[in-house]
N, C-alpha and C positions, 0 to 999 in steps of 0.2 A: 742668318743668325739674326740680321738685322729685322727681316720679315716676322721672325718669329717674338723678336723682342717687342714691336710694333703690335702686334696680336696680344701680347700679354698685357701690356699698357692699357690696349681698348678694354678688355677684358676688366681689368681694374676698375677702369672709369665707371664701367657700366654696372659694377658691383656696388661702386660708392655711391652712383645717382639713384640706385635701387634701395640702399639704406636710408639715404636722406629722404626719399620720395615715401618708404614705409613709415618714417619716424614723423614726418608732416601728418599723412594719412592717421597715425594714431593720436595725433594732438587735436585732430580737427574731428575725431571721434568723441574727445571729451566734451564737445561744444563749444560756446563761446568762452572768452576770458573770464566773464562774470560768473558763468557755470563752474569753470575749473575752479575760480577762487572758493566757490560756496561748496564744492565738493571737497576741495582741501581743508576748509575750517570744518566741517561736518566729521571729517574723517578725524581731524586731531581732537576734536571735543570728544568723540566716541572713545578715542585713547584715553581719555584723562577720566572718563564717566565712571568705570569700575572702581577706581581706588577712592574716588569721591563718595561714592554709596557705601563705603565702610564708616563714613563720619570724618570729622575734622582732628586728624592727628598728625603725629609725627610720619608715621608710616605712609599714610595716605598723601600726605603733601609732600613727602619726598618722590614718591611713585608718579604724580600727578603734576609736578611743577615744571618740567621740561616740556611738558604738553600745553601747559599754559602760557609760557612765554612763547611757545611757536604761534598759539590763538593771538598773543597781544602785539607780536612782531617787535619788541622792544628787547634793550640790551640786559634787562635783570628784571628778576621778578622775586617778590618775597611774599610767602604765606606764612600768618602768625595767627595764634587764637589769643584768649584773654592774658594768658601766661608769658606770652612771648614768641619768637621765632619758631617756627616749626621747621622750615625749609626754606633755602635761599639759591637761586640760579642765576650767575652772572654778578651776583652782589656780595661783596667780602665782608668780613665781620666789622671792619672800621663803618662802612656805609648802613649797615645793619644797626648799629648803634645811632648814627647820624639819623635814621628814619625813625627811630624809636619813639621822639615827642608828636610826630605826625600821626604814627600809628595808635598811641594813647589817645591823642585828639581825636581822631575818626572812631575809637572805641567809647569813648567818653559821649561824645557830642551825636553819633550816629550819623554823620555825613561825610562826604567825602573831603579828602586833605589836599590841597595843591602843593608840593614839594618843589623850592626853587634852587639856585646853585648856593645861595646864601645858606640853606638850612644844609646842603651836602658838601658844604667846603672841607675838604678832607687833607692828608699829608702830601698830596701829589696834584694839586689841581690843574697844572699847567696840562698834565696828558690825561686827566681823569675823563671816563666816557658816561659818567653818571653826573650827570648835572641838572636833572629836574625829575619829576613824576608827580604821580598821583596815588593816593591811598584810599580804598573805597571798603565798607564796613562789609562784612558777611554775616548774613542772617539766618536764623532757624525758627520758624512759627514766632516771627515779630522780635526775636530776641539776638541781639549782637552776640556773636560767638567767636568772630575774627576778623582779620583785614586781608585785603589782596592789595600789593603795592607793585606797580611797574614803573622801572625807572629807565631813563634814556639820556642820550648827549642833549638833545634838545626837544622840547615838547611839541611833536606834531599834532597838525589840528586835528581834531576828535579824540585825543587820547583819553581822557576823562571819560567820554560818552562810550568809547571802545572798553575801556577798562569796568565801567559800570555794569556793560552787557555781559562780560565775562563773569564778574563777580555775582551777577544775577544766576548765570548759568551753574556756578559752582554752589551759589545758595540753595537752588532747587535741588541738587544732588545731595546737600546735605540734608535738605528736609526728608527727601525720600529715605536717606539710612535712618533718620528718626523714625519715620513712619514703619520702617522694617523692625526696629528694635521694639517699637510699641507693640506692633503685633506679636512680637516673640515674647515680650513680656505677659501680654494679653493670655496668650495660649499657656505660658508657665501658670499663670493664676488659675485659670481655669483647672490646670490639672491638680493645682494644689487644692482648689476648693473640690473637686472631684474626690479626690483621696479623702478629704475629711470628712465627705458624707458617707462612703462605703466603708471605709477601714474600721470604724469602730464596732459596727454589727458582725463584719466579717472575723475581726481579732477575737472578739467574744466567744464566738462561736466556734472558732477553731483552737482556741485554748481549751475550751469546756470539752471538744472532742480529743483532745490529745491528753487532758487530765482522766479521760475514763479508760484510756490503754496503759498509764502509768502501773498500774499494780497488775492488770490482767495480761497485758502484752507490752511488757517494757520495750524490746526491738521494735514492734510497731509504734509505740509512742516515739523512740528515738527516729526512726524514718519521717514521721509526721513533723517533728520539732524540726528536722534538717530542712523539710518542703516549706514548713511556714516561715522560717528564716529566709530560703530563697525568695518565697513571694515577696516577703515585705522589702529584702535588699532590693529587688528589680522594682518595686512601687516606688520606693522614696530616692531612688539614685537619679541622676541628672540625665535627661533624655534631650535629643534633639529633637527638631520639628516631626522628623518620621522615624518610625522603627520597623523592620521587615514584618512578612506575616507570620514567618516562622517565629520569630520573639514573643508575637502576640498569642500566637497558640501554645506556645511553652509557659507562659503565665496562664492561659486558661486551664491547660492540663493540669499545673500545680495547684491551681485553685480548686478544682473539680476533685483530685485527691482528697483533699482536706474534707470538703464537702460530703464526698462518699464515705468518709471515715465516721461523719456524724449521722448520716442518713441510714448508712448501711443498705439493706437491699430495698430500701423506699426509693432510691434514685438509680434509675439507670441511665447511662450515656451511651450515644452513638457519634462519634466523631469521625468523619469522612473529608479528607483535605486533597485535593489536586496539587500534585508536586510541582505543576508548571507556576503556581502561584506563591510559592513558599519565599519568593525572593521579590515580591509584590512590596512598595512601601505604603505605609499608611500611618495617619497620626497616632500616638502612642495612647493606650487605654482607651480603644473604642469597642473592642470585642468583650474584653473582661467583664464590663459593665452590663452587657447583654446577656451574657450567661449569669451573672449574679441577679440581674432583674427576675428573670426566669425560674431561678430556684427559689430566691426569698419571696417573691410575689405570684408565683405560677405553681410552683410544686409544693413549697413548704406548707401553706394553708390548707393543703387537700388532704383528705383522709387517705386517699389510695396511693398506689406505688406510681411515682411519677417516671417520665421518659424524656430525657432532653435529648435532641438532636441538632447536632452543629456540621453543618454542611457547608464547605467552601469548595467551588466549582472555578475552572476555567472557562470563563466565558468570551472568547476571542480578545477583545481589547480590554476587558475587566476581569475583575475577581468578583465572582457573585457568593456572596456571604448569608447564609439563612441560620437564624438560631430559633428554634420552634420546640416548644413545651405543650405537655397535654394536661397542663394543670387547670386552676380555677377561671383562667381567663380575667379580661376586666371590661369596665363599661366604656365604650369607644369615646363618651362625651368625655369622662374624667382622664381618658388617656389624652384625648386632645389637648384638654387644659395643661396636663402634666409637660407634654411636648411644648406647648407655647410659653413655658415657665410661669403661668399665672396660678399654678396650684403647688403649694408648698408640703404637700403629702408625699405620695408615692410619684417613682417616675423622675426624681431628680437626674439620675444617671443617664436615663434615656434622653432627657432635654440638653445634657452637657454634650452627649456623643452627636444627638442631632445636628446642634448648633455647630460643632467645632468640624463635622463633615461638609456642611454647606458653605463655612467659613473656607473649608481649605479646597474643596473640589467645585463648589459651585450650588447654587439653589437648587438643581434639580437632583443632587446626590444625597439629600437627607434620607431618613430611615422610613422604610415604609412598613406599616404594622398592621397585621389583620388579628383581630381578637373578637371576643364577645364573652359576656358571661357565661361561664361552665363549658365553653367551647377551646381552652387553651389560648396561647398567642404565638404568633409566627413573625417574627421581626427581620427584614431583608434591608440589606446594604451594597450597593455596587461602588467597587473601590476601582478606579482607572488605574491599567497598568503602567502607564506613561502619563506624567502630567508635570506641569512646572513647578521647580523645585525638588523633582524627586532626587537630585543629588543630595540634598540638605539632611542627611540623615543623622 
């Protein structure tokens, strides 16, 4: 019996020794103490960054403040904007109020403020752990948008420098958030510009076509009016940065139904789409302007019956889109000026589409156009199936 107990004890000691040895080996794999500290700091900063990338507001402050407190290693942290406190961690309402003059001074002067025990003298000074701290401004593009405050029981050496570095990190994330918003505003402005250019011409022609059927074929006129309403509703509704290929094709199909009512037998259309690309995301209003350009500038001026071909193929990691017409074609030099934006005549829609494709997917993703006078026009674009921001529909 004793022998069995001794064997069990020895086995337990060996097991504990193995666990301890494994733990120490795991720590060694993390590197030196300096490397471990850097790893922890970077990991903590990465946890705070996503919230801050949405801008300075109550939700982002509340989501990031605990991580900012871990970065600073102080007993309390406060994040405020120009209107007041957004979030506090380890700092009660009374101390937030006591901190208000220093925060206002940092906002007004644009310089860090040091807070002493005299400034933070509260209702329980004997047991209070918030005796001093610093307040550092947060900036975006040179403008002061808020402050970051760190409070502690005693002012450790380097607290001002540390808080300034963390405030710089926060400010950088806020600037990136503003850049994202600016980019989105630019995209929306371009969409509004494009709508302003294509809509008057299309609206006039569509209403003229509908009017022509009112007496001769009222049912046809009613159907066209419904399609016209659907087109306008889709065109002017609020879109995200991306739509699906299926949505773009639906818009094009509605547009072509209205144009076929106007042209009759003069317009023949071939539309061929690979099912695999229907879910591919692309910027809104990049396909319809190409089709409208083919109809308006290629087929309409021609005296002959026109054929428009829209082919969207599955090309490995891309969706290959071609819009080709057998209309009057264009002068390549004029087309280059239109694409560059230096011509105020035709091609505004093409310029807008080309510019947005390059902005979203990269310079190599612009439009490829083959044309000559009297030889029709073929426009090609390649849309990657997977790309950064593809979830931002």
